[in-house]
VEXKE-846698 format. One record per residue (C-alpha): x negated, y, z negated. Coordinates in steps of 0.05 Angstrom, whole numbers. Example, Ala and Ser with C-alpha at 12.3 -4.5 7.8 and 13.67 -1.06 7.14 Angstrom:
// VEXKE-846698
> -246; -90; -156
> -273; -21; -143
END
This chain:
// VEXKE-846698
> -2264; -333; -4351
> -2224; -280; -4314
> -2178; -297; -4256
> -2226; -261; -4210
> -2284; -306; -4232
> -2241; -368; -4223
> -2220; -346; -4154
> -2293; -331; -4136
> -2314; -399; -4160
> -2260; -432; -4118
> -2282; -393; -4057
> -2353; -416; -4068
> -2333; -489; -4078
> -2295; -489; -4012
> -2360; -480; -3975
> -2404; -524; -4018
> -2433; -471; -4065
> -2448; -511; -4128
> -2458; -454; -4177
> -2429; -385; -4187
> -2492; -353; -4215
> -2559; -340; -4182
> -2623; -321; -4217
> -2668; -280; -4171
> -2742; -264; -4182
> -2751; -203; -4139
> -2805; -162; -4107
> -2819; -210; -4050
> -2807; -190; -3976
> -2755; -230; -3939
> -2786; -258; -3875
> -2762; -308; -3823
> -2705; -324; -3777
> -2631; -333; -3794
> -2569; -342; -3751
> -2502; -308; -3753
> -2440; -339; -3722
> -2371; -313; -3707
> -2346; -250; -3741
> -2304; -261; -3804
> -2260; -202; -3782
> -2244; -238; -3716
> -2245; -311; -3731
> -2191; -310; -3784
> -2144; -269; -3739
> -2158; -316; -3680
> -2137; -374; -3723
> -2071; -338; -3739
> -2061; -324; -3664
> -2061; -397; -3651
> -1993; -399; -3684
> -1963; -361; -3626
> -1980; -414; -3574
> -1941; -474; -3551
> -2002; -518; -3542
> -2073; -530; -3569
> -2124; -474; -3580
> -2199; -481; -3588
> -2242; -432; -3626
> -2319; -436; -3624
> -2374; -408; -3668
> -2329; -409; -3730
> -2371; -395; -3793
> -2368; -439; -3854
> -2339; -384; -3900
> -2284; -389; -3952
> -2237; -342; -3914
> -2236; -393; -3856
> -2216; -447; -3907
> -2160; -402; -3934
> -2130; -393; -3864
> -2139; -467; -3848
> -2099; -485; -3910
> -2045; -435; -3895
> -2039; -460; -3823
> -2036; -533; -3847
> -1982; -512; -3898
> -1941; -489; -3839
> -1950; -554; -3800
> -2008; -534; -3755
> -2057; -592; -3744
> -2127; -564; -3753
> -2186; -607; -3730
> -2261; -596; -3733
> -2286; -621; -3666
> -2358; -600; -3673
> -2406; -555; -3710
> -2369; -489; -3714
> -2312; -511; -3669
> -2240; -518; -3691
> -2177; -539; -3653
> -2106; -517; -3672
> -2043; -555; -3652
> -1982; -512; -3670
> -1928; -553; -3637
> -1895; -573; -3702
> -1894; -507; -3741
> -1850; -510; -3803
> -1833; -463; -3861
> -1877; -469; -3923
> -1855; -460; -3995
> -1878; -395; -4026
> -1917; -434; -4081
> -1956; -470; -4027
> -1972; -406; -3991
> -1993; -374; -4056
> -2037; -432; -4074
> -2076; -429; -4009
> -2079; -354; -4005
> -2107; -339; -4074
> -2127; -265; -4075
> -2132; -261; -3999
> -2091; -211; -3958
> -2091; -255; -3896
> -2019; -280; -3904
> -1992; -212; -3883
> -2017; -227; -3812
> -1977; -291; -3808
> -1912; -251; -3808
> -1905; -235; -3735
> -1922; -303; -3709
> -1877; -338; -3760
> -1819; -292; -3746
> -1825; -311; -3673
> -1832; -386; -3687
> -1786; -395; -3746
> -1747; -331; -3756
> -1774; -320; -3826
> -1840; -310; -3864
> -1862; -301; -3936
> -1918; -259; -3965
> -1942; -273; -4036
> -1972; -220; -4080
> -2034; -196; -4042
> -2104; -188; -4069
> -2170; -180; -4032
> -2233; -142; -4050
> -2224; -88; -4102
> -2247; -29; -4061
> -2182; 9; -4058
> -2106; 4; -4056
> -2103; -18; -3982
> -2027; -13; -3982
> -1988; -59; -3937
> -1937; -5; -3920
> -1967; 1; -3850
> -1954; -72; -3839
> -1883; -73; -3866
> -1862; -9; -3831
> -1887; -38; -3765
> -1850; -103; -3776
> -1786; -65; -3792
> -1795; -26; -3727
> -1794; -92; -3689
> -1728; -109; -3721
> -1750; -152; -3781
> -1712; -148; -3847
> -1757; -141; -3907
> -1733; -165; -3976
> -1775; -157; -4039
> -1771; -217; -4087
> -1804; -230; -4154
> -1853; -278; -4120
> -1870; -232; -4061
> -1837; -208; -3998
> -1789; -247; -3954
> -1781; -228; -3880
> -1726; -250; -3832
> -1711; -240; -3759
> -1646; -274; -3740
> -1652; -248; -3669
> -1713; -240; -3624
> -1758; -182; -3645
> -1757; -121; -3599
> -1813; -78; -3574
> -1824; -13; -3612
> -1858; 54; -3609
> -1907; 56; -3667
> -1956; 110; -3687
> -2003; 93; -3744
> -2022; 149; -3793
> -2092; 121; -3794
> -2127; 74; -3744
> -2119; 14; -3791
> -2151; -50; -3766
> -2102; -94; -3803
> -2041; -56; -3780
> -2066; -57; -3708
> -2074; -133; -3712
> -2005; -139; -3742
> -1974; -101; -3683
> -2013; -141; -3632
> -1994; -208; -3662
> -1921; -187; -3665
> -1912; -148; -3600
> -1939; -200; -3553
> -1875; -241; -3558
> -1827; -186; -3575
> -1775; -168; -3523
> -1794; -106; -3482
> -1853; -60; -3485
> -1890; -38; -3549
> -1929; 28; -3550
> -1980; 32; -3606
> -2012; 100; -3618
> -2073; 115; -3661
> -2094; 43; -3658
> -2159; 13; -3684
> -2208; -4; -3627
> -2261; -43; -3664
> -2299; -97; -3625
> -2261; -150; -3665
> -2196; -119; -3642
> -2218; -121; -3570
> -2238; -194; -3578
> -2169; -210; -3608
> -2138; -176; -3547
> -2181; -220; -3502
> -2156; -281; -3538
> -2083; -260; -3532
> -2093; -245; -3459
> -2121; -316; -3449
> -2056; -342; -3482
> -2014; -304; -3431
> -2003; -236; -3464
> -2001; -171; -3424
> -2038; -117; -3461
> -2062; -49; -3435
> -2114; -9; -3473
> -2108; 63; -3455
> -2151; 124; -3474
> -2139; 161; -3539
> -2127; 97; -3581
> -2062; 78; -3546
> -2045; 5; -3532
> -1985; -19; -3491
> -1961; -91; -3500
> -1909; -121; -3452
> -1875; -177; -3490
> -1872; -247; -3457
> -1826; -306; -3470
> -1880; -356; -3486
> -1955; -362; -3498
> -2002; -419; -3487
> -2065; -439; -3523
> -2135; -410; -3515
> -2208; -431; -3513
> -2253; -377; -3539
> -2321; -365; -3570
> -2317; -314; -3625
> -2354; -248; -3623
> -2417; -246; -3666
> -2411; -220; -3738
> -2440; -150; -3735
> -2428; -139; -3808
> -2470; -198; -3830
> -2524; -177; -3781
> -2527; -106; -3809
> -2530; -134; -3880
> -2592; -175; -3864
> -2623; -116; -3829
> -2614; -75; -3892
> -2644; -132; -3932
> -2706; -131; -3888
> -2712; -55; -3899
> -2701; -57; -3974
> -2748; -115; -3987
> -2802; -90; -3939
> -2790; -152; -3898
> -2783; -176; -3827
> -2721; -214; -3806
> -2700; -240; -3738
> -2624; -244; -3736
> -2605; -293; -3682
> -2541; -279; -3644
> -2539; -206; -3667
> -2514; -162; -3609
> -2537; -93; -3593
> -2472; -64; -3563
> -2431; -78; -3627
> -2488; -52; -3671
> -2503; 12; -3632
> -2483; 61; -3686
> -2517; 21; -3742
> -2581; 16; -3701
> -2583; 91; -3693
> -2580; 102; -3768
> -2628; 45; -3781
> -2678; 79; -3736
> -2667; 148; -3768
> -2681; 117; -3837
> -2748; 92; -3807
> -2731; 19; -3797
> -2760; -16; -3736
> -2721; -64; -3692
> -2729; -100; -3626
> -2673; -127; -3584
> -2679; -195; -3551
> -2629; -236; -3509
> -2616; -283; -3568
> -2617; -233; -3625
> -2650; -173; -3658
> -2712; -169; -3701
> -2709; -119; -3759
> -2769; -99; -3802
> -2796; -48; -3850
> -2845; 0; -3816
> -2897; -2; -3872
> -2891; 74; -3882
> -2844; 117; -3925
> -2770; 115; -3907
> -2733; 178; -3888
> -2669; 202; -3923
> -2605; 208; -3880
> -2534; 233; -3882
> -2482; 181; -3863
> -2408; 188; -3853
> -2367; 123; -3850
> -2311; 121; -3800
> -2269; 75; -3757
> -2302; 49; -3693
> -2342; 74; -3659
> -2365; 108; -3723
> -2410; 80; -3777
> -2373; 22; -3808
> -2354; 25; -3882
> -2379; -47; -3889
> -2449; -24; -3868
> -2458; 30; -3920
> -2462; -13; -3982
> -2523; -55; -3961
> -2556; 7; -3930
> -2549; 46; -3996
> -2597; -4; -4028
> -2650; 12; -3976
> -2636; 87; -3984
> -2656; 83; -4057
> -2728; 75; -4030
> -2726; 133; -3981
> -2766; 195; -3998
> -2716; 249; -4012
> -2641; 256; -4018
> -2592; 217; -3976
> -2517; 228; -3974
> -2465; 176; -3956
> -2394; 201; -3943
> -2344; 145; -3951
> -2281; 164; -3913
> -2247; 97; -3902
> -2236; 68; -3973
> -2225; 106; -4037
> -2263; 61; -4085
> -2323; 34; -4049
> -2380; 61; -4092
> -2364; 20; -4153
> -2424; -24; -4137
> -2472; 34; -4148
> -2464; 29; -4225
> -2505; -34; -4224
> -2556; -2; -4177
> -2565; 55; -4226
> -2574; 5; -4283
> -2630; -25; -4241
> -2664; 43; -4237
> -2632; 76; -4177
> -2612; 150; -4178
> -2543; 152; -4146
> -2490; 204; -4162
> -2419; 191; -4139
> -2374; 251; -4123
> -2303; 225; -4133
> -2272; 279; -4086
> -2325; 277; -4033
> -2371; 334; -4011
> -2349; 386; -3961
> -2399; 408; -3908
> -2395; 450; -3845
> -2441; 399; -3810
> -2390; 342; -3821
> -2368; 304; -3760
> -2313; 263; -3793
> -2256; 306; -3819
> -2250; 308; -3895
> -2200; 256; -3918
> -2159; 257; -3982
> -2185; 192; -4009
> -2259; 200; -3993
> -2318; 197; -4040
> -2392; 214; -4030
> -2455; 184; -4059
> -2519; 224; -4065
> -2580; 178; -4069
> -2645; 207; -4091
> -2708; 166; -4080
> -2755; 132; -4080
> -2737; 99; -4146
> -2768; 32; -4167
> -2715; -21; -4181
> -2719; -70; -4238
> -2683; -134; -4253
> -2615; -134; -4288
> -2553; -176; -4303
> -2499; -162; -4250
> -2429; -187; -4238
> -2408; -185; -4165
> -2347; -139; -4155
> -2330; -150; -4082
> -2357; -180; -4017
> -2400; -125; -3989
> -2420; -97; -4056
> -2439; -166; -4079
> -2486; -176; -4021
> -2515; -108; -4036
> -2529; -130; -4107
> -2566; -191; -4078
> -2609; -145; -4035
> -2624; -100; -4095
> -2644; -160; -4138
> -2689; -185; -4082
> -2723; -117; -4075
> -2729; -105; -4151
> -2788; -123; -4195
> -2771; -175; -4247
> -2713; -224; -4255
> -2639; -210; -4242
> -2580; -256; -4259
> -2522; -246; -4212
> -2455; -279; -4229
> -2389; -286; -4190
> -2427; -299; -4126
> -2372; -343; -4098
> -2341; -278; -4072
> -2400; -271; -4025
> -2381; -337; -3992
> -2318; -302; -3966
> -2359; -271; -3909
> -2431; -295; -3911
> -2442; -366; -3883
> -2494; -408; -3920
> -2524; -347; -3952
> -2560; -388; -4004
> -2593; -431; -3950
> -2611; -368; -3912
> -2645; -339; -3973
> -2687; -401; -3979
> -2707; -397; -3906
> -2728; -325; -3915
> -2772; -342; -3974
> -2732; -313; -4031
> -2752; -335; -4101
> -2688; -358; -4138
> -2651; -414; -4172
> -2577; -429; -4181
> -2546; -433; -4250
> -2478; -453; -4277
END
């Protein structure tokens, strides 16, 4: 078994997934109601933010996903007391933060990239931090240079060791003027988590402004931070001497909601996604409607369903917020294999996010990936060096196949394809999906999927 498979199995076991393979008998519409809780891309960062406080924080609507267990383990390794006080509610007591040995950090982190975000808070609390070799989903290089350069700008000393990277800050970190070459979500989070207790004012230009970023800013403000969000992706942070705790309900997971919406479209189903929010899904909903999908917004969620008529091909360009999220394109591509005509998806955020289409083609899809992208005078998003494009020609009937999950969103897309396909599919390495999709096996049962788990 490869190290990736072993890590995927561990991630699944953390959340009670008893097997790493699922056998799906497809061709049955998904119908019913499922719930989404707090966003993976916010919750894990909110947990790290608790390190900055000098008293207890409370986070609500925390999903039962393996990334949460990773951060919980890392916090506990640094002396934070983490307590589950209710269904989806965690408390964090950081009043006895200590250094952790690199082996312990590495053991908890696995292939996750989350430890990089511990650096700012730990430099403030302890004067040092350690980052093991970083992994994460295999969708591109995702270099940590943005993070390290930002930390250096604050005054941190970065030393590369055989086991990873050691950072020190013998004196208090200082505010800095930072301009990101790309509106990186992770680098923006790094600057926010570091600048709030740095001495002086930090100016961050070309910042990411995703809803999860704004929710993190709301959390930091509750803790006592002073943060100004200006036009043109500029954020000013006035450093403070101390921060308290917070009580916060996490923003809903728009990525999971969009994934289930695409599943409803691909399987010709009808799914009500409780706690899905229209404002955060605005761009996705526009594309969903252009494809031909139907939806209705309610106070407590959004209903998504197939219209019962042919789907329409579309052209999609992924981009940073408020553009079409890169995490949305993979599940949507499965539905586009059933649209009548030629769709084009321009992936401009990650350089290797179409690897999952190989398995879709093996299932009968007609998808051609252009490694250097496709230029067009009608493009809204500027052509980027790393971009690719996928041309999807449909409709093409899908049939069952044996698939090994490559990454989080690609893996869920393979689940959707297997559910939509005629015949039986065997999907292995599904523990990776547990990184970001809470109780996805239980939700498949609720929606009437025909499957069984296998070792």
